[in-house]
C-alpha positions as CSV (number, residue, x, y, z in Angstrom):
1,M,55.2,39.6,3.4
2,E,52.9,37.5,1.2
3,R,54.9,34.3,2.3
4,L,54.4,35.3,5.9
5,I,50.7,35.8,5.4
6,F,50.4,32.4,3.7
7,V,52.2,30.6,6.5
8,F,50.0,32.4,9.1
9,M,46.8,31.4,7.2
10,T,48.0,27.8,6.9
11,A,48.7,27.6,10.6
12,M,45.3,29.0,11.3
13,L,43.6,26.4,9.1
14,L,45.6,23.6,10.6
15,T,44.7,24.8,14.1
16,G,41.1,25.1,13.1
17,C,41.1,21.6,11.6
18,G,42.7,20.2,14.8
19,F,40.1,21.9,16.9
20,M,37.2,20.6,14.7
21,Q,38.6,17.1,14.8
22,K,38.9,17.2,18.6
23,E,35.3,18.4,18.8
24,L,34.2,15.7,16.5
25,D,36.0,13.0,18.5
26,T,34.4,14.4,21.7
27,F,31.0,14.3,20.0
28,E,31.5,10.7,18.8
29,R,32.5,9.6,22.4
30,H,29.2,11.0,23.7
31,I,26.8,9.9,20.9
32,E,24.1,7.4,21.7
33,I,23.4,4.8,19.1
34,D,19.9,3.3,18.8
35,W,20.9,-0.3,18.2
36,V,18.5,-2.8,16.6
37,D,18.4,-6.2,18.2
38,F,20.9,-8.3,16.4
39,I,23.6,-11.0,16.8
40,K,26.4,-11.8,14.4
41,L,27.8,-15.3,14.0
42,D,29.9,-17.0,11.3
43,G,29.9,-14.0,9.1
44,K,26.1,-13.6,9.1
45,E,24.0,-10.9,10.9
46,Y,20.7,-12.1,12.5
47,D,17.8,-9.7,13.4
48,G,15.4,-10.3,16.2
49,I,11.9,-11.5,15.3
50,Y,9.3,-9.4,17.1
51,T,6.2,-11.1,15.8
52,G,7.2,-14.7,16.3
53,V,8.2,-17.1,19.0
54,I,9.5,-20.7,19.0
55,A,6.4,-23.0,18.8
56,N,8.0,-25.8,20.7
57,P,11.2,-25.6,22.7
58,T,12.1,-29.1,21.6
59,D,12.8,-27.5,18.2
60,I,15.8,-25.7,19.7
61,G,19.1,-27.4,18.6
62,E,22.6,-27.4,20.0
63,A,24.6,-24.3,20.9
64,V,26.5,-23.0,17.8
65,G,28.3,-20.1,19.4
66,E,28.2,-17.5,22.1
67,V,28.3,-13.7,22.4
68,Q,31.7,-12.2,22.7
69,F,30.8,-8.5,23.0
70,K,27.7,-6.5,23.9
71,V,27.8,-3.3,21.8
72,A,24.9,-1.4,23.5
73,D,26.1,1.1,26.1
74,Q,29.7,0.3,25.1
75,V,30.1,1.4,21.5
76,T,29.6,5.1,20.8
77,N,31.4,5.3,17.5
78,P,28.8,5.4,14.7
79,H,31.5,4.0,12.3
80,Y,32.0,0.8,14.3
81,K,32.2,-2.3,12.2
82,I,30.1,-5.2,13.6
83,K,32.2,-8.4,14.0
84,D,31.5,-12.0,14.7
85,G,30.4,-12.6,18.3
86,D,28.8,-9.1,18.6
87,A,25.3,-8.7,19.9
88,A,23.2,-5.6,20.5
89,F,21.9,-6.4,24.0
90,W,23.2,-9.8,25.1
91,E,26.0,-10.1,27.6
92,K,29.3,-11.8,26.8
93,G,29.1,-15.6,27.2
94,T,25.4,-15.8,26.2
95,K,24.9,-19.0,24.2
96,I,23.4,-18.9,20.7
97,Y,21.4,-21.9,19.6
98,A,20.5,-23.4,16.3
99,V,16.8,-24.2,15.4
100,K,16.4,-27.7,14.1
101,N,15.9,-27.9,10.3
102,E,16.0,-24.1,10.0
103,E,19.4,-22.9,8.9
104,S,18.2,-19.3,8.7
105,L,17.2,-19.1,12.4
106,R,19.1,-18.7,15.6
107,A,17.8,-18.6,19.2
108,V,18.9,-17.2,22.6
109,K,17.3,-18.3,25.9
110,D,15.0,-15.5,27.2
111,E,12.8,-16.1,30.2
112,N,10.8,-13.0,29.2
113,E,9.7,-14.6,25.9
114,I,6.8,-17.0,25.5
115,N,8.2,-20.5,25.3
116,G,11.5,-19.3,26.6
117,Y,13.6,-18.2,23.6
118,R,14.2,-15.1,21.6
119,L,14.4,-15.9,17.8
120,Y,16.6,-14.3,15.2
121,H,16.4,-14.5,11.4
122,V,19.4,-14.1,9.1
123,R,19.5,-10.8,7.4
124,E,19.1,-11.0,3.6
125,D,20.0,-8.2,1.2
126,G,20.2,-5.9,4.2
127,K,16.7,-6.6,5.3
128,G,15.5,-8.9,8.1
129,Q,12.4,-11.0,7.5
130,S,9.2,-10.3,9.6
131,W,6.1,-12.3,10.2
132,H,3.0,-10.2,9.7
133,F,-0.7,-11.1,10.3
134,K,-1.5,-10.6,6.6
135,D,1.0,-13.3,5.8
136,M,-0.3,-15.8,8.3
137,P,-2.1,-18.8,6.8
138,Q,-5.2,-18.6,8.9
139,E,-6.7,-21.8,7.7
140,K,-3.6,-23.6,9.1
141,V,-3.9,-22.2,12.6
142,K,-4.3,-25.2,14.9
143,K,-4.1,-23.5,18.3
144,I,-4.4,-20.0,19.7
145,E,-3.0,-19.0,23.1
146,L,-4.1,-15.7,24.9
147,Y,-2.0,-14.2,27.5
148,E,-2.0,-11.1,29.7
149,R,1.3,-9.3,30.1
150,D,2.0,-7.5,33.4
151,A,4.2,-4.5,34.0
152,A,7.2,-6.7,34.7
153,G,6.9,-8.2,31.2
154,T,5.8,-11.7,32.3
155,Y,2.9,-13.5,30.8
156,D,-0.2,-15.1,32.4
157,L,-2.0,-17.6,30.2
158,L,-5.7,-16.8,30.1
159,Q,-6.9,-19.6,27.8
160,Q,-6.2,-21.8,24.8
161,L,-8.5,-22.1,21.7
162,T,-8.2,-25.4,19.9
163,E,-11.6,-26.1,18.4
164,R,-11.9,-25.0,14.8
165,K,-15.2,-23.1,15.3
166,E,-13.9,-20.9,18.2
167,M,-10.6,-20.3,16.4
168,D,-12.4,-19.2,13.3
169,E,-14.7,-16.9,15.3
170,F,-11.7,-15.3,17.1
171,L,-9.9,-14.8,13.8
172,S,-13.1,-13.3,12.3
173,L,-13.1,-10.6,15.0
174,L,-9.5,-9.7,14.2
175,N,-10.4,-9.6,10.5
176,R,-13.3,-7.3,11.2
177,G,-11.2,-4.7,12.8
178,E,-11.3,-1.1,11.4
179,Q,-8.0,0.7,10.6
180,Q,-7.8,4.0,12.4
181,S,-4.3,5.3,12.1
182,N,-5.3,8.5,14.0
183,F,-6.7,6.6,17.0
184,I,-5.4,7.8,20.4
185,P,-6.0,5.4,23.3
186,N,-7.5,6.7,26.5
187,T,-4.7,6.9,29.2
188,S,-6.6,8.9,31.8
189,E,-6.6,5.9,34.1
190,G,-3.2,4.6,33.2
191,D,-1.5,2.7,30.4
192,P,-3.5,0.2,28.3
193,V,-3.6,-3.4,29.4
194,I,-1.5,-5.5,27.0
195,F,-2.5,-9.0,25.9
196,Q,-0.5,-11.4,23.8
197,M,-2.0,-13.6,21.0
198,V,0.1,-16.6,19.8
199,F,-1.0,-18.5,16.7
200,Y,0.4,-22.0,16.2
201,T,0.6,-23.6,12.7
202,D,2.8,-26.3,11.4
203,S,5.8,-23.9,11.4
204,P,8.5,-24.0,14.1
205,I,7.7,-20.3,14.5
206,A,4.3,-19.3,16.1
207,Y,2.9,-15.9,15.1
208,N,2.9,-13.6,18.1
209,F,1.0,-10.3,18.2
210,S,0.0,-7.8,20.9
211,L,-3.5,-6.7,21.7
212,H,-4.3,-3.6,23.8
213,F,-7.2,-2.5,25.9
214,D,-7.5,1.1,27.2
215,G,-10.5,0.5,29.4
216,K,-13.0,1.1,26.6
217,V,-11.5,0.0,23.3
218,F,-9.6,-3.0,22.1
219,F,-7.0,-2.2,19.5
220,W,-3.8,-3.7,17.9
221,H,-1.3,-3.0,15.2
222,P,-1.2,-5.7,12.5
223,W,0.1,-3.0,10.3
224,D,-1.8,0.3,10.9
225,T,-3.6,0.8,14.2
226,T,-6.8,-1.2,14.1
227,V,-9.8,-0.9,16.4
228,L,-11.4,-4.2,17.2
229,P,-15.1,-5.2,17.8
230,G,-16.0,-5.2,21.5
231,E,-17.1,-8.8,21.3
232,I,-13.5,-9.8,21.6
233,K,-13.7,-9.3,25.3
234,T,-15.6,-12.6,25.6
235,Y,-12.3,-14.3,25.1
236,L,-10.7,-12.3,27.9
237,N,-13.5,-12.4,30.4
238,Y,-11.3,-13.3,33.3
239,H,-9.7,-9.9,33.3
240,V,-12.1,-7.6,31.4
241,N,-15.5,-6.5,32.6
């Protein structure tokens, strides 16, 4: 009798495990993975650079590979091992380019990016490198471009600042911003207008930051949310009253 009970309990456990594994497999088939923007090539993983653009397209080198598999919307297994040729969001066949004299950088053509390329930096020790405003050598800035970004994600160049005095005055306004992490923009009349600021130095990467205007207040996110002096509108007077 005890043997019969043991066999029965074992069968129940095996049946339960089989049911649980089936449910787990079903869950994994329907899970949505929030991929970061990456490409993998020659055994190295590269992360997308969100605060930098190529300063000059002539710095783009030859094609060094191409995407073999787009993982977004196709891979639902959280245990999937990324392999060479994988990319988060680029379609198969997308070419990957070198950046001249920059072994740690790769680029992909992207018409939605200022200067036409999306940049990627090799991941080091599990962390991708970022370009932050606090790290930008402001004294080396030699040109500033100001754009307005429309709803379709395209950019309209408003103006360029190239004189030292006007660049220093613009940078001074950014430096005078007040951090207000609890700031909530006014959206009663729609989403804030988005501007783009591109700062060129001697680096092949230009620093690239967003600036927002909710109809009353200019703000941006160099780290924490920062509210800017109203005088900054003088540099955007074609679109801001």
